[in-house]
N, C-alpha and C positions, 0 to 999 in steps of 0.2 A: 624111734627118733629119726627114721629115715625121711628125707624130704622127697617130694615128687620130682621126677625128671622132666626135662623140657618136652620130651615126647608125650608124656601124659598131659602136659599143659595144652597141647594142640587139640585135645578131644572135647573141649568145651563141656566140662562137668558142671552141673548145677546141684546144689545141696538142699536137702530137706530142712535142715536146721542151720543155715549159715550164720556166722557170728557177726554179720554186718549190723551196725547200729545206725549208720548214717551214710548217705551218698550225696555228694555235693557236685553240681555241675555249674561252673562259673565262667562267664564271658566278660572280659574287660575290653573296653573300646575307648575311642577318643572322648573326652569329657563333653557332655551336653551342657554348655554354658547357659543356654536359654532356659533350662529347667529351673523352676522356682518352686517354693513351697506350695503355692496354689495349684500347680500342675500335679503335684503328688495326690491331692484330693481328687482331681479329675481322673487320674489313673486308678486310684482305689475304687472309685465309683464303678469302673468297668469290671472289676473283679470281686466286688464286695459280697456278692451272693455266694461265692466260694471261699473267700478269704475275709471273714467279717472282722478280724482283729488287725490292728496296726500298732507297731511300736517303733520307736526311734533307737538307733544304735550308733556308736562311733563309726566313722568311715574307715574302710580298709585301704591302706596305702601299699601298693605293690611296686610302684615305680616313683622314685623321688621327684621325677620331672612333672608328675601329675599333682603335686601338693598344692601349688598355687591355684590352678584352675578349679580344684575341688574346694578350696577354702576361702578364696577371695574373688567374689563376683560383684560387680557394680550394682548398687541398689539393694543389697542384702545387709542386714544388721548382724545376723548370725549365719554361719556357714550351713549349707544344707547337709543334714546327716544322712546316714544309711537308714533305709526303712525296711522293716519286716512286715509282711502280710501273711496271715496264717489263720487257721481254725484249730481250736482245741480238739475237735473231733476228727481231724484229717491229718495224715502224716506229712503232707507237703507244705513247703514254705517258700515264698518268693521274697527275695531281697533285691532292692535297687538302690543305687547311688548314682551320682552324675556320670560315672564312667563304668558302670557295671550292672549286669543282670545276673543274678545267682538263684539257682533252683535247688532246694534241698528235699530229699526224702529222709524222714526220721522215724525210727522205731518208736511207736507209742503203744504202751501196754504190751499186748501180745500180737499186734498186727503182723501179718506175714509180709516178708520182703517180696515185692512183685517182680524183681529181677530188673536188670539194667535196661532191657528193651522197652519195658513199660515206662520206666522213669524217664529215659531219654526222649521217648515219644511225647510225654507230658511236657518236658522241658521245651521241645521245639514248638509245641502248640502255644505255650504261654509266651515264649520268646517272639513268635510271629505276631501275637496280639500286642506285645509291648513295642515291637518294631513299628507296627501300624500307628500306635499312639505317638511314638516319637516323630514319625513322619507328619502326622496331623499337627503336632506341636510346632515343629520348626522346619518342615519340608526337607528333612535330612534322614539319612539311614544310620546304621550302627557301625559301618565301616569308618575308620580303619580299626581292625582288631588289634589290640595290644597284647593280650595274654589270654590263654585258655587254661582251665584247670578242671581236672576230674579227680575227686578225692573220695576214697573209701575209708571209713573209720570202722574198724572191727573191734568188738569187745569180747574177749575170750574169758568166759567164766570158769571157775574151778571145775574140774572133771576128774575122771579116773587117772589121767596122766599128769594133771597139774593141780596141786593142792597147796603149794607154797613156793616162794621165790626160787628155791634151789632146783625145782622141777620145771622151770620155765623152758629149758632147752628141750623138754619132751614135746612141747607144742611148737616152739620156734627154734629149730635146729641151728640157724645162723648164729645164735648167741653162745654156741658151745664153747668158744674160746674163753668167754668170761666165766663159764661154769668150770672149765678145766683148772682154773687157778684157785678154786675153793680148797680149803684144807679143814682139818678137824676144828681148828680154832678161827676159821675165817669163812663165813658163809655168804653167798649172794643174798642181799636183802632188798635191793632195788635195781631199777633199770630205766635209763632215759638215753636212748641212742638213736642217731639219725645217720643215714647214708644216702647219697645221691647217685643215681645210675643214668648214664647217657644211653638212650635207645637209638636216637638218630638226631641229626642237627636241629629238628623242630620239636623234639620231645625228650624230656627228662622225667625221672620218677624219684621222689623223695620217699624213702622207707623209714618210718619211725617206729620204735618199739619202746613201750613204757610199761611200768608196773604201777598200779594205782589201787584205789579203793572206791567202791560204789558210794554215791552221795546219799543213798537212802538209809534207812535205819539199820540195814544189815552190815554196812561198811565192809562188805565182802571184798576179798582180794580179786583183782581182775588184771588181765594183760591186755594192753591196747596195741593193736597193729594198724598203723595208718599208712596208706599208700596214696601219695599225691602226685598225679601226672600233671606236668605243666609245660607250656611252650606256646607256639603260635604257628598257624599255617604259613607256608612260605610266601603265599600271595597276599597275606594279611586281610583276606576277604571273609565276610560272613559265610558265604557258601563254602569256602575252603575249610571252615571249622567242622563241617559234617564229617569229612574223612578224617580230620584230626581227632575228633572225639572217638571215632571208631578205632583208630590206631591206639589211642590211649587206653580204651577199654581192653583191647586185646593184650596190650603190654602189662597192664596192672593185673589182669586175670592170671597171666602166666607167672608174674612175680608172686602173687598170693599163693599159688600152688607150690612154687619153689621155696617159699619162705616158711611154709607150715608143714607139720609132720603128716605123712601119709596115714599113719595109724589114727590120728585125730580126725583127719578128713573122713576116713571110712567108718569109724566107730562112734564119733560124736556128732559130726555135721551130716553124715550119711548122704552119699550121692544118690540122686534120683534115677 
């Protein structure tokens, strides 16, 4: 049940079988009021060979001050939604809305996690193409940056240390205080807890731990560990986000090691 020390976190361990299910890199900027539904089709045409499917989703609101520019634009009957661009055969997904560009890596079937360096490289390549599109559309860039997010969603399946809710602390030692108040007639049956940590004035991390069930036919018990880094570079520039995402990656990596049990890291996820 021992968790890794901060010293171990500095050694940049990669795992053979990491529990990551999704990595999300999100950039929120000033709303592009000029963007209309017809422009979405033009952007899709640029990427359709790689992302042949498109779906509409509700917009994500992270700042109440953005609500009006996102929902009320002259000449529109319906507000422009958020759009997904994806392929059933490829694990990456692009999402755009008037004030955001979001890039997801998702585990599909048994595809291997390519690690952060590969995903963030793909993010920058796709963002650069989107920035060019926005400049062609309205002669503007994506500055000012309003918010950056880097989110790791880890799904921990039952293993030799974790077969029921009462054994959750064997995988995630931070919940030990909840396990300590179990008694013979009162057992831990669920978990939905969130804590926020301040790393520096431009970076915070939300750590969320949940117990759930798979949505497939197995309905198997799983533990979900979500680490969401969020903040904004001090100069609010697109270029400044490069170092911000690097710092966010380092901070979430260290928190993952400190939040999970060393025995599970070594015997289940297996360092390379």
